[in-house]
N, C-alpha and C positions, 0 to 999 in steps of 0.2 A: 901106230901111226893113224888110227882112226879108220874111216871107211876107205876102201881102195878107190883109186882114181882110174877109171877105165873108159875107153872109147875105141871103136874098131880101127880107125885110121889115125886120128889125131887126138891130142889131149889139150884141154884148155885150162888155163890157170889165171885167175883174176888178179893174182899178186904180181904178175910180171907185165909191166908196161901198159896194162889196160886192154891189150888185144894181142893174143898170141895164137899161133898155130904151129905146134911142134910135134915131131914124131913121139909116139908113146914112150920109147926108151929114153929119149931126152927129157920128157915130162916127168917120168918116174925119178930120174936123177935130180931134176930141179925141185920136185916136191920134197924129196928127202933132204936136199940142201936147205930149203925153206924151213922145214921142221927143225933141223939141226941148228940153223943160225938164229931163228927168231921164235921158234916154238909154235908157229902158226901153220896149220895144215890147210892147203887149198881146198875149197869146197868142190864137191862132185857136180858136174854139169847135170842139169835137169834133162829129162827126156825131150822136152820142147826145145831146149838149147841144142841138144845133139841133132834133132831133126832139122833145125835151121841150117846146120852146116853139113848136112849129109851129102850134098852135091859137091863135086870137085871144084876147087877154085874159090870157095867162100871162106872168109875169115869171120870169126866171132868176136864181137865187141861186147864186153861185159856191161851190165846196166850202169848208167851214169846220168847225172843230172844234166838235162838239156833244156834250154829256154831260147827265147828269141835273141838273136845277136844284137848287141848294143855296144857302141864304141869300138875300141881296139882290143887286141889280145884275144882274138877269136880262137877258141880251142874246141869247145863242145857246145855248139849252138846252131839254131836254125836261122838262115838268112831270109828265105821266103818259102813258098810252097813246093819248090823243087830243088833247092840248094841248101846244104848244111855243112857244118864243120864237125868232124869227128876226130879226136886226138890230134888236132892241129892240121888235118888234111881237109881241104875244101872239096866237096863232092856234089855232083849234079846228078839227080835221079834220072835214069834212062827210062824210056817207055811212056813218059807223061809230059804234058805241058801244063803249067799252072799259071794263073793270072799274075801279072807283074805288080809289085808294090809301087813302081813308078808308073802309075795307072794312066789310062787314056780316057777314063770316064769314072763317075762316082760308083757305078755298079761294079766295075772291075776292081776299084779300090776296096770295096767291102768284101768282095769275093777273095781278093788277094790276102787280106787280113785273116779271113776264115781259113784259107788254105794254109797259111803260115802256122796258125795255132793248131790246126788239125795235124800237121806234120810234127809239131812240138809234142802233142799228145801221144802220137804213135811211137816216138823215139825216146821220150823222157823216162828214165829209169827202166828201160826195156833192154833185154839182150838183143843185139842186132847181128844179122848175118849180112856181110857185104861181099858182093861179087863185082870186082873191078872189071871195066870193059874199055880201058884206054883213057885218053884225055881229050878235052875239047880245045877249041881255038883260044880259050881264055886260060888254059892251064888247069882247069878243074878236072878232078878224077870223075870219069863217067862210071856210074855204078848202079846196080840193082840192090835194093835193101829189103830185108825181111825182118819182121818181128815175130813173136809167137803166134800172131794171127795170120801170117803169110806175107805175100809181096806188098810192100808199102805203096808202091805206085798203083796197084790194083785197088787197094783200100781207098786211096785218094780219089780215084775215078768213081768208085762206088759211092763215096760221100758227096759227089758232085762238085768237088773243089779243084778238080784237074780233068784234063781231057787226054785221050791217047795221043802220043807223039806221032806226028805225020811228016817229019823231016824238017819242019820249020815252025816258028811261032804261029799261033792262031791270030787272025786279024782282030782289030778292035771290035768289029761288028759281032764276033763270036761271043766275047765276054760282055760287051755293052748292049747288044741287041735286045 
């Protein structure tokens, strides 16, 4: 059956719905079923992917093409610097505030575009760990995301395209000043 598929607590399989977190015993059965039914063995998670989901409550999403959202049918795309769709689920990054694409000044508009494309770069074809933390008043899933370089919110702040969340949006003077 090729290389064994192992992980201390959970087993991840890219051939099942794009995002799975299942007990090892179940994963072993599913891997055997995949090999028997279609002759394709799931790949082994890399050490970086395993590290991403080592904390309880995180789900791993296998690498997928992500770009800026356009039109309808949003499944895997970035809305703006702090909102994206993964597997048809709309998520709002917690811990940060990014400038709005519905800008209040030209400087905010430019920074919002930069933030959006920075987030695209961080999630496009990257394994992602997602830790859900509830929903907001708009029905979006509140979540912390990480790629192989760590927490995506912290990366956005380090790039200067987002600011730490302080319980409400930053005023126009913060982004436009």
